[in-house]
N, C-alpha and C positions, 0 to 999 in steps of 0.2 A: 947421653945419658943413661949409663947403667946405674943401677943403683947398688951400692956397697952394703952388704949384710955382714955384721960381724960373726963369726964363728967362736962359740963358747967351748974350749976345750975342757974347762972345770965348771962344776955348778955355780950357777949365779942367782942371786935373787931377782924375782919378778917385781917389774914396775906397774903394778896394776892399781886401780882406783882403791883406797884404803877400805871402804866399806862392802867390797866384794869378798865373798867367800866362795872358794874354788870346790867344785866336788869331783870333776874328772880332768884329767890332763892326758894329752896324746901327742906323741911327737914323730913327725914324719922324718925324711932323710934331712930336709932342710927348712922346715915350718915345725910350727907348735900350735897346739889349739887346746883351750880349756873351757870346760862348762861351768858357769856359777851355780850356786845353790838356786838363785833366782831363775834360771832357765835360759840363761843368755851365754852366747858364743863369743869368745875372744880369740882372735889369732894372730899370729906375726911370724916373720921369716920370709923365705924365699917363695914368691908369688907368681913366677913366671908362666904358669899353666892354670892360674886362676884359682889354685887351691886354698888360698886364703878367704874366699867366699866374699869378697868386696865389691864383686862385678867387674873386675879389672885384672891386669898382671902385674899390679906393682907390688914390690918387695917392701917390707918394713920391719924395722928392729923394735918398733914400739907395738906392743899389744893394743889392737883396735877391736870394738865390738862389730859383730856382723849384724848390720843395721836392716839388712833385707828381712832376716828372721823376725827382728822385732816388729818391723812395719805390717808383716803379715800376721802378726799376734802368735807366732808359733814358739812354744816353749822347747826348749833343749834339754834333751834327757841324757844323751850320750854322744861320744865322737870318737872317731879312730880315725888317725892319720896313716896314710900309705906313702911310700915313696915321693908321689908326685900328686896326691889325692887326698881329700878329707871327706868322710863319711858321716853324716849327722843324722841321730834318731831323734825325732820331733814328737 
């Protein structure tokens, strides 16, 4: 069971919940992260090294909110993706 992650050679529209307003975007080698104006972090792409922040190494083509930050009551202010890492300022 290896997950297939599509690679976008050209810009593509994001499929995020309609009421979200994005304030910050960062792209790593194979993953992307966005911060919403409400301080939530959404990630998607290749997750082999846990860089999506969902507590596992599962990859996903769909943007998913990082629930751990919400559960801890943390408001995300900034995100920077490296090749296989994601750094978050809360």
